[in-house]
C-alpha positions as CSV (number, residue, x, y, z in Angstrom):
1,M,6.3,-8.6,-5.5
2,I,4.5,-10.5,-2.7
3,K,6.2,-10.3,0.7
4,L,5.0,-13.0,3.1
5,I,5.9,-12.6,6.7
6,A,6.4,-15.8,8.6
7,S,5.8,-16.5,12.2
8,Q,7.7,-16.4,15.5
9,V,11.4,-17.2,15.4
10,T,13.5,-18.8,18.0
11,I,17.1,-17.6,18.4
12,D,20.1,-19.7,19.2
13,A,23.2,-17.6,19.0
14,A,26.5,-19.5,18.4
15,A,28.4,-18.1,21.3
16,G,32.2,-18.1,20.9
17,E,32.0,-18.8,17.2
18,A,33.4,-15.5,15.9
19,G,33.8,-16.8,12.4
20,R,30.2,-18.1,12.1
21,R,27.5,-15.6,11.0
22,E,24.6,-17.8,9.9
23,I,20.9,-18.2,10.5
24,T,19.0,-21.4,9.8
25,G,15.3,-22.1,9.8
26,I,12.0,-22.2,7.9
27,A,11.6,-19.4,5.4
28,V,7.8,-20.2,4.9
29,P,5.6,-23.0,5.8
30,Y,3.6,-24.7,3.0
31,D,-0.2,-24.9,2.9
32,V,-0.6,-22.2,5.6
33,A,-2.8,-19.3,4.8
34,A,-1.8,-15.7,5.4
35,T,-4.2,-12.7,4.9
36,V,-3.0,-9.4,3.5
37,S,-4.5,-6.1,4.5
38,D,-7.2,-6.1,1.9
39,G,-8.5,-9.4,3.0
40,T,-6.9,-11.6,0.3
41,T,-5.7,-15.0,1.5
42,V,-2.4,-16.3,0.2
43,I,-1.1,-19.9,0.3
44,I,2.3,-21.2,-0.8
45,K,2.5,-24.7,-2.1
46,Q,5.4,-27.1,-1.9
47,G,7.7,-26.8,-4.9
48,A,6.7,-23.2,-5.5
49,L,10.0,-21.8,-4.4
50,P,13.3,-22.6,-6.3
51,V,16.1,-24.4,-4.6
52,D,18.7,-23.4,-7.2
53,G,19.6,-20.4,-9.4
54,K,20.3,-16.9,-8.1
55,A,20.4,-16.9,-4.3
56,P,17.9,-14.7,-2.5
57,R,19.4,-11.7,-0.7
58,L,19.0,-11.2,3.0
59,Y,17.3,-7.8,3.9
60,M,16.3,-6.0,7.0
61,N,12.5,-5.5,6.8
62,H,12.3,-5.8,3.0
63,D,14.6,-2.8,2.7
64,A,16.7,-3.3,-0.4
65,T,19.0,-0.5,0.7
66,N,19.8,-2.4,3.9
67,A,21.0,-5.9,2.5
68,I,23.0,-7.7,5.2
69,G,23.6,-11.1,3.8
70,I,22.6,-13.8,1.3
71,V,20.7,-17.2,1.5
72,T,23.4,-19.9,1.0
73,E,21.3,-23.0,1.2
74,R,17.7,-23.9,0.3
75,V,16.0,-27.2,1.1
76,D,12.5,-28.0,0.1
77,T,10.6,-30.2,2.6
78,P,6.9,-31.2,2.9
79,E,6.6,-28.8,5.9
80,G,8.2,-25.8,4.2
81,M,11.2,-24.2,2.7
82,M,14.2,-24.6,4.9
83,F,17.1,-22.1,4.6
84,T,20.5,-21.2,5.8
85,A,21.7,-17.6,5.3
86,K,25.1,-16.0,5.8
87,I,25.2,-12.6,7.6
88,S,27.8,-10.1,6.3
89,K,30.1,-8.6,8.9
90,T,28.7,-5.0,8.8
91,Q,27.5,-2.6,11.4
92,S,23.9,-3.5,10.6
93,G,24.7,-7.2,10.9
94,D,26.3,-6.7,14.3
95,E,23.3,-4.7,15.5
96,A,21.0,-7.3,14.1
97,L,22.7,-10.0,16.1
98,I,22.2,-8.2,19.3
99,L,18.5,-7.6,18.6
100,A,18.0,-11.2,17.7
101,Q,19.7,-12.5,20.8
102,D,17.5,-10.2,22.9
103,G,14.4,-11.6,21.1
104,V,13.4,-8.4,19.4
105,L,13.7,-9.9,15.9
106,D,12.2,-13.4,15.9
107,S,10.4,-13.8,12.5
108,V,11.4,-14.1,8.9
109,S,9.7,-13.0,5.7
110,I,10.1,-14.0,2.1
111,G,9.8,-11.7,-0.9
112,I,8.6,-13.4,-4.1
113,N,7.4,-12.6,-7.6
114,P,4.7,-15.2,-8.5
115,V,5.1,-17.0,-11.8
116,K,2.0,-19.2,-11.5
117,Y,-0.9,-18.9,-9.2
118,T,-4.6,-20.0,-8.9
119,T,-7.5,-18.0,-7.6
120,A,-10.4,-19.6,-6.0
121,K,-13.9,-18.2,-6.1
122,D,-13.6,-17.1,-2.4
123,G,-10.5,-15.0,-3.5
124,T,-7.8,-17.2,-2.0
125,V,-4.6,-17.0,-4.1
126,T,-2.5,-20.2,-4.2
127,V,1.0,-19.7,-5.5
128,T,2.4,-22.8,-7.3
129,A,5.5,-21.2,-8.8
130,A,7.5,-18.1,-7.9
131,D,10.8,-16.4,-8.1
132,W,12.3,-16.1,-4.7
133,I,13.9,-12.6,-4.6
134,E,14.8,-12.0,-0.9
135,L,14.4,-13.0,2.7
136,S,14.0,-10.6,5.6
137,L,14.1,-10.6,9.3
138,V,10.9,-9.1,10.8
139,P,9.4,-8.6,14.3
140,V,5.7,-9.4,13.6
141,P,4.5,-12.8,12.5
142,A,1.7,-13.8,10.2
143,F,2.4,-17.4,9.2
144,A,2.5,-20.1,11.8
145,G,5.4,-22.5,11.8
146,A,8.2,-20.5,10.2
147,I,11.1,-20.3,12.6
148,I,14.8,-19.7,12.8
149,T,16.4,-22.6,14.6
150,D,20.0,-21.3,14.7
151,I,21.3,-17.7,14.3
152,A,24.6,-15.9,14.8
153,A,23.5,-12.6,13.2
154,S,20.2,-11.0,12.5
155,I,18.7,-7.8,11.3
156,P,16.9,-4.9,13.2
157,Q,14.0,-3.3,11.4
158,D,10.9,-1.2,11.6
159,E,7.4,-2.5,11.3
160,P,6.7,-3.6,7.7
161,E,4.3,-1.5,5.6
162,I,1.0,-2.8,4.4
163,S,0.0,-3.0,0.7
164,T,-2.2,-5.2,-1.4
165,I,-1.6,-7.9,-4.0
166,E,-1.2,-6.2,-7.4
167,T,-2.4,-9.1,-9.5
168,E,-6.1,-9.1,-10.2
169,P,-8.1,-12.4,-10.0
170,T,-9.5,-13.4,-13.3
171,Q,-13.1,-14.5,-14.0
172,E,-13.5,-18.3,-13.8
173,T,-16.2,-20.9,-14.0
174,E,-14.3,-23.6,-12.1
175,P,-13.6,-23.2,-8.4
176,M,-10.0,-22.6,-9.3
177,S,-8.2,-21.8,-12.5
178,E,-4.5,-21.5,-13.3
179,A,-3.1,-18.3,-14.7
180,T,0.4,-17.2,-15.6
181,I,1.6,-13.8,-14.6
182,P,3.3,-11.9,-17.5
183,A,7.0,-11.3,-17.0
184,V,7.9,-7.8,-15.8
185,E,10.9,-6.0,-17.2
186,A,13.7,-5.6,-14.7
187,T,13.6,-1.8,-15.2
188,I,10.1,-1.5,-13.9
189,P,9.9,-2.1,-10.1
190,T,6.8,-3.7,-8.7
191,A,5.1,-2.5,-5.5
192,P,5.6,-4.9,-2.6
193,I,2.8,-6.8,-1.0
194,F,3.0,-7.7,2.7
195,A,1.0,-10.4,4.3
196,Q,0.7,-10.0,8.1
197,A,-1.7,-10.1,10.9
198,K,-4.1,-7.2,10.6
199,R,-3.5,-4.7,13.4
200,K,-5.7,-1.9,14.8
201,F,-5.4,1.3,12.9
202,V,-4.1,4.4,14.7
203,M,-5.9,7.6,13.7
204,P,-3.5,9.7,11.6
205,T,-2.7,13.3,12.4
206,A,-3.9,16.0,10.0
207,G,-0.4,16.3,8.6
208,E,0.0,12.6,8.0
209,Y,-3.4,12.5,6.3
210,L,-2.5,15.3,4.0
211,A,0.9,13.8,3.2
212,A,-0.8,10.6,2.2
213,M,-3.4,12.5,0.2
214,H,-0.7,14.2,-1.9
215,A,1.2,10.9,-2.3
216,G,-1.9,9.7,-3.9
217,G,-2.5,6.2,-5.3
218,D,-2.7,3.2,-3.0
219,T,-1.1,5.2,-0.1
220,F,-4.0,7.6,0.2
221,H,-6.7,5.0,-0.6
222,N,-5.4,2.8,2.2
223,V,-5.1,5.6,4.8
224,N,-8.5,7.0,3.9
225,A,-10.2,3.6,4.1
226,A,-8.6,2.9,7.5
227,Y,-9.6,6.3,8.7
228,K,-13.3,5.7,7.8
229,E,-13.1,2.3,9.5
230,A,-11.7,3.9,12.6
231,V,-14.5,6.6,12.5
232,R,-17.1,3.8,12.3
233,D,-15.6,2.1,15.3
234,Q,-15.7,5.3,17.3
235,Q,-19.3,5.9,16.3
236,S,-20.2,2.3,17.3
237,A,-18.5,2.8,20.7
238,L,-20.3,6.2,21.2
239,Q,-23.7,4.6,20.4
240,A,-23.1,1.9,22.9
241,A,-22.1,4.3,25.6
242,A,-25.0,6.7,24.9
243,G,-27.7,4.2,26.0
244,D,-31.2,5.6,25.5
245,V,-30.0,9.2,25.1
246,L,-31.7,10.7,22.0
247,T,-29.6,12.6,19.4
248,T,-32.0,15.6,19.9
249,D,-30.8,15.8,23.5
250,T,-27.2,16.2,22.3
251,P,-27.3,18.7,19.4
252,G,-23.5,19.1,19.4
253,L,-23.0,15.5,18.7
254,L,-24.0,15.6,15.1
255,P,-22.1,17.5,12.4
256,V,-23.8,20.4,10.6
257,P,-24.9,19.1,7.1
258,V,-23.2,20.6,4.1
259,L,-24.9,20.4,0.7
260,G,-22.7,18.9,-2.0
261,P,-19.1,19.7,-2.8
262,V,-17.6,23.2,-2.7
263,F,-18.1,25.1,-5.9
264,Q,-14.7,25.6,-7.7
265,D,-14.4,28.6,-10.0
266,L,-10.9,28.0,-11.1
267,N,-9.7,25.4,-13.5
268,F,-6.2,24.3,-12.3
269,V,-4.7,23.6,-15.7
270,R,-1.4,24.6,-17.2
271,P,-1.8,25.0,-21.0
272,V,1.8,26.2,-21.7
273,V,3.5,23.7,-19.3
274,T,1.3,20.8,-20.7
275,A,1.9,21.7,-24.3
276,F,5.7,22.0,-24.0
277,G,6.3,19.5,-21.2
278,A,8.2,19.9,-18.0
279,R,11.6,18.2,-17.6
280,S,13.0,17.0,-14.3
281,M,14.9,19.7,-12.5
282,P,18.7,18.8,-12.4
283,N,19.5,17.5,-9.0
284,T,22.5,19.8,-8.4
285,P,23.5,21.1,-5.0
286,S,23.2,24.7,-6.1
287,K,20.6,27.3,-7.0
288,T,21.7,27.3,-10.7
289,F,22.6,24.9,-13.4
290,I,24.3,25.1,-16.8
291,R,22.4,24.6,-20.0
292,P,24.8,24.6,-23.0
293,T,23.9,25.7,-26.5
294,I,25.8,25.9,-29.7
295,T,26.4,29.5,-30.9
296,T,28.8,28.6,-33.8
297,H,28.6,25.4,-35.7
298,T,31.4,23.6,-37.6
299,S,31.4,24.0,-41.4
300,A,31.8,22.0,-44.6
301,A,32.6,23.2,-48.1
302,T,33.7,22.0,-51.5
303,Q,37.5,21.5,-51.4
304,T,39.8,22.3,-54.3
305,E,42.4,19.8,-54.7
306,G,45.4,20.7,-52.7
307,S,43.8,23.6,-50.9
308,A,42.8,23.8,-47.2
309,V,39.6,22.1,-46.1
310,S,36.9,24.3,-44.6
311,A,37.4,24.6,-40.8
312,T,35.3,26.4,-38.3
313,T,35.7,26.1,-34.5
314,M,32.5,25.2,-32.7
315,V,31.5,27.6,-30.0
316,I,29.4,26.4,-27.1
317,A,27.7,28.9,-24.8
318,S,27.4,27.9,-21.1
319,N,23.9,29.3,-20.2
320,T,23.1,29.7,-16.5
321,V,19.6,28.7,-15.5
322,T,18.3,29.8,-12.1
323,K,16.0,27.6,-10.0
324,S,13.1,29.7,-8.8
325,T,11.0,28.6,-5.8
326,V,7.2,28.8,-6.1
327,A,5.3,28.3,-2.9
328,G,2.1,29.1,-1.0
329,Q,0.8,28.5,2.5
330,V,-2.4,28.3,4.6
331,T,-3.0,28.1,8.3
332,L,-5.8,26.0,9.7
333,T,-6.9,26.1,13.4
334,M,-7.0,22.8,15.3
335,Q,-10.7,23.3,15.7
336,D,-11.2,23.4,11.9
337,M,-9.2,20.2,11.6
338,D,-10.8,18.4,14.6
339,F,-14.4,19.4,13.9
340,T,-14.6,19.0,10.1
341,D,-14.5,16.0,7.8
342,P,-11.0,15.4,6.3
343,A,-12.6,16.2,2.9
344,S,-12.6,19.9,3.9
345,M,-8.8,19.7,4.4
346,N,-8.6,18.0,1.0
347,I,-10.4,20.9,-0.6
348,I,-8.0,23.4,1.0
349,L,-4.9,21.6,0.1
350,N,-6.0,20.9,-3.4
351,D,-6.7,24.6,-3.8
352,L,-3.2,25.4,-2.5
353,A,-1.6,22.9,-5.0
354,G,-3.8,24.4,-7.7
355,E,-2.6,27.9,-7.1
356,Y,1.0,26.5,-7.5
357,L,0.0,25.1,-10.8
358,I,-1.5,28.4,-12.0
359,K,1.5,30.4,-10.9
360,T,4.1,28.1,-12.5
361,D,2.1,28.3,-15.8
362,D,2.1,32.1,-15.5
363,I,5.9,32.1,-15.2
364,A,6.2,29.8,-18.2
365,A,3.8,32.0,-20.3
366,D,5.7,35.2,-19.4
367,A,9.1,33.5,-20.2
368,L,7.8,32.4,-23.6
369,V,6.6,35.9,-24.5
370,S,9.8,37.5,-23.2
371,G,11.9,35.1,-25.3
372,K,10.2,35.7,-28.6
373,T,11.7,37.3,-31.8
374,A,9.6,39.8,-33.6
375,S,8.8,38.1,-37.0
376,G,7.7,41.4,-38.6
377,S,4.4,39.6,-39.4
378,T,1.1,41.4,-38.9
379,W,-2.3,39.9,-38.9
380,T,-4.8,42.6,-40.0
381,V,-8.1,41.2,-38.9
382,T,-10.6,41.6,-41.8
383,A,-14.1,40.3,-41.7
384,G,-14.7,37.7,-44.5
385,D,-11.1,37.6,-45.6
386,P,-8.6,35.3,-43.8
387,T,-5.8,36.2,-46.3
388,S,-3.8,38.2,-43.8
389,L,-4.1,35.5,-41.1
390,I,-2.7,32.8,-43.5
391,S,0.0,35.2,-44.7
392,S,1.2,36.1,-41.2
393,L,1.3,32.4,-40.1
394,Y,3.4,31.4,-43.1
395,D,5.7,34.4,-42.7
396,A,6.4,33.4,-39.1
397,A,6.9,29.7,-40.1
398,R,9.3,30.8,-42.9
399,E,11.4,32.7,-40.4
400,I,11.9,29.5,-38.3
401,A,12.6,27.3,-41.3
402,E,15.1,29.7,-42.9
403,D,17.1,29.8,-39.7
404,S,17.1,26.1,-38.9
405,N,15.2,24.0,-41.5
406,Y,12.8,23.2,-38.7
407,F,9.1,24.0,-38.9
408,P,6.8,25.3,-36.1
409,T,4.7,23.0,-33.9
410,H,2.6,25.3,-31.8
411,L,0.5,28.5,-32.0
412,C,0.2,30.1,-28.6
413,V,-2.5,32.8,-28.1
414,S,-4.4,34.7,-25.5
415,P,-8.2,34.1,-25.1
416,D,-9.1,37.3,-27.1
417,V,-7.0,36.1,-30.0
418,W,-8.6,32.7,-29.8
419,E,-11.9,34.5,-30.1
420,K,-10.7,36.2,-33.3
421,L,-9.5,33.0,-34.8
422,G,-12.8,31.3,-34.1
423,A,-14.7,34.2,-35.6
424,Q,-12.8,34.1,-38.9
425,L,-15.2,33.6,-41.9
426,D,-14.6,33.3,-45.6
427,S,-16.4,35.3,-48.2
428,N,-19.4,33.0,-48.0
429,K,-19.7,33.5,-44.2
430,R,-18.3,30.0,-43.4
431,P,-15.9,29.6,-40.5
432,V,-12.4,28.9,-41.7
433,L,-11.6,27.2,-38.4
434,G,-14.7,25.1,-38.1
435,Y,-16.0,21.9,-36.6
436,V,-15.3,18.4,-37.9
437,T,-18.7,16.8,-38.6
438,D,-18.9,13.0,-39.1
439,G,-15.2,13.1,-39.9
440,I,-15.6,15.6,-42.7
441,M,-14.1,19.0,-42.6
442,G,-15.3,21.9,-44.8
443,Q,-13.2,22.5,-47.9
444,N,-12.7,26.1,-46.8
445,S,-11.3,25.1,-43.4
446,I,-7.6,25.7,-42.5
447,G,-7.9,23.9,-39.2
448,K,-10.4,23.6,-36.3
449,V,-10.8,25.1,-32.8
450,G,-12.9,22.3,-31.4
451,G,-15.9,24.4,-30.9
452,M,-16.0,26.2,-27.6
453,G,-13.7,23.6,-26.0
454,Y,-10.0,23.4,-25.6
455,N,-9.0,19.9,-26.9
456,N,-8.0,19.0,-30.5
457,M,-7.4,22.6,-31.6
458,N,-5.2,23.2,-34.5
459,V,-4.6,26.0,-37.0
460,M,-2.9,25.0,-40.3
461,G,-1.4,22.0,-38.5
462,L,-0.2,23.9,-35.5
463,Q,-1.3,22.8,-32.0
464,L,-3.3,25.7,-30.6
465,V,-2.4,26.6,-27.0
466,V,-4.9,29.1,-25.4
467,D,-3.8,30.4,-22.0
468,N,-5.2,33.3,-20.0
469,N,-1.8,33.9,-18.6
470,F,-0.9,35.5,-21.9
471,A,-1.4,39.2,-22.1
472,S,-4.2,40.4,-24.4
473,G,-3.2,40.3,-28.1
474,T,-0.5,37.6,-27.7
475,M,0.1,35.4,-30.8
476,L,3.2,33.3,-31.0
477,V,4.3,30.7,-33.6
478,V,6.7,28.3,-31.8
479,Y,8.9,25.3,-32.6
480,A,8.7,23.5,-29.3
481,P,12.3,22.4,-28.7
482,G,13.3,26.1,-28.6
483,F,11.7,26.5,-25.2
484,E,12.4,24.3,-22.2
485,I,10.7,24.0,-18.8
486,Y,12.3,22.4,-15.7
487,E,10.4,21.5,-12.5
488,A,10.7,19.6,-9.2
489,Q,7.5,19.6,-7.2
490,Q,8.3,19.1,-3.5
491,G,4.7,18.8,-2.2
492,V,3.3,19.6,1.3
493,L,5.1,20.8,4.4
494,S,3.3,21.4,7.7
495,I,4.2,22.7,11.2
496,A,2.2,23.0,14.3
497,N,1.7,26.4,16.0
498,P,1.0,25.6,19.7
499,S,0.6,29.3,20.7
500,T,-2.4,29.7,18.4
501,L,-3.6,26.1,18.3
502,S,-3.2,25.9,14.6
503,R,-1.2,24.2,11.9
504,T,0.4,25.9,8.8
505,F,0.6,24.0,5.6
506,S,2.7,25.0,2.6
507,Y,3.0,23.7,-0.9
508,Y,6.1,24.4,-2.9
509,G,8.3,23.4,-5.8
510,Y,11.3,24.5,-7.9
511,F,10.6,25.8,-11.4
512,S,12.8,27.2,-14.3
513,T,12.4,28.1,-17.9
514,F,15.0,28.4,-20.6
515,V,14.8,29.9,-24.1
516,A,17.2,27.7,-26.1
517,K,16.7,29.6,-29.3
518,S,14.7,32.8,-29.6
519,S,14.3,32.6,-33.3
520,F,12.1,29.5,-32.7
521,I,9.5,31.8,-31.0
522,Q,8.1,34.1,-33.6
523,G,5.7,36.9,-32.4
524,I,2.8,38.1,-34.7
525,V,1.4,41.6,-34.2
526,I,-2.4,41.9,-34.5
527,A,-3.9,45.0,-36.1
């Protein structure tokens, strides 16, 4: 959704009219360009906004959780879209009236979803049709000419955030070409786009930079780009002030060069968590939650005429699952943060988050092993004869099927067992878990291990999960729904330590596992 901030607003409060709570003015002027933070220019044409249909809501600074009124009248004029909006009698509305009368809030902003637009070769986006979603009161103008001419209530708000237009200009041979934006389902929210006058970027603190980094996506991209621009501005100012002083005369001015990225010797992957999937942690105000399972099912049987029908009471167990906290921390001196590039903090925080991933996967692997049922199957590793392997796998699969009529989905093994699987040969010295070459698999193959890699592994149709968090000799045949993982990653926290001129960062999350049915996890002994 594009949110276009209009220009300065004049306020005329209707003194003495206790029953009147309306604002009137220009929502957006037509044919006036506004530039968003990424440099894209946006223009609204006359007729682009509807004057009937669902009325736009009145927000405070585009905050849908702070709706304080509704647009009651829309008039399309050659100069722009005129509006009248009614303010609801709420605490926010009353506070907004005071701020408006004091001149704190003197601008309006529209929030629209473009339906038709054109993009010129210079990147200018001209909107010719749009859905008008909301109108907001804002303190900072970007359009010239949009004013409120009469107001008896208004809305206080913070400075609007900056984003970029999500729609991507299409390639065109003409100066401008018309395109229709596909409809977006109501259940999928669109990120807002704010058009406003570009203001000078304030250098973020280390904590703010790291928080943006872990938020990821456009948030980190925009903060990082602004940071680099601010650094360039500071360097330019330094060069201007330095005059003819040579860099060799100021050795402390230049950073010590670092060759390439830091070598990373850990792969932050979670084979078990990835294979079985992590569900959202229930948002309960307690350290535990209940996971019910059926311990006794109802029954059905052939009935003899006149006799009682089979009847069995269902029994449901209330299983308690405890939320465990997984966390780690690191302390950086202010000198480290001030004298190094932000990329160094990125490396440290990535490592902290990576250790969280490894530990949670270790918890999941241990819980999976602890919840297994001994199938009684034994794989006797014999060179040139995979008979015992096949027999043990089918024996474990039979145990699962006999108990539930389900069939296994995964084969979970430790690295040493993965090695034994890959080394299995038939009597002609051909690997029974071989490669797929040109789409053809050998007739003796019972699956593939993807060479020395990890992806696309399967053994007799079971997805192979290799995890070094399993103890040596681990081999489990699993039906995935029998094992559940719950997680709520909370991200980064930081606090300053003035006494040591340092800042401590922590990364944490809540993690739980639940064995819904132990017979769905069959262990195989390796001899």
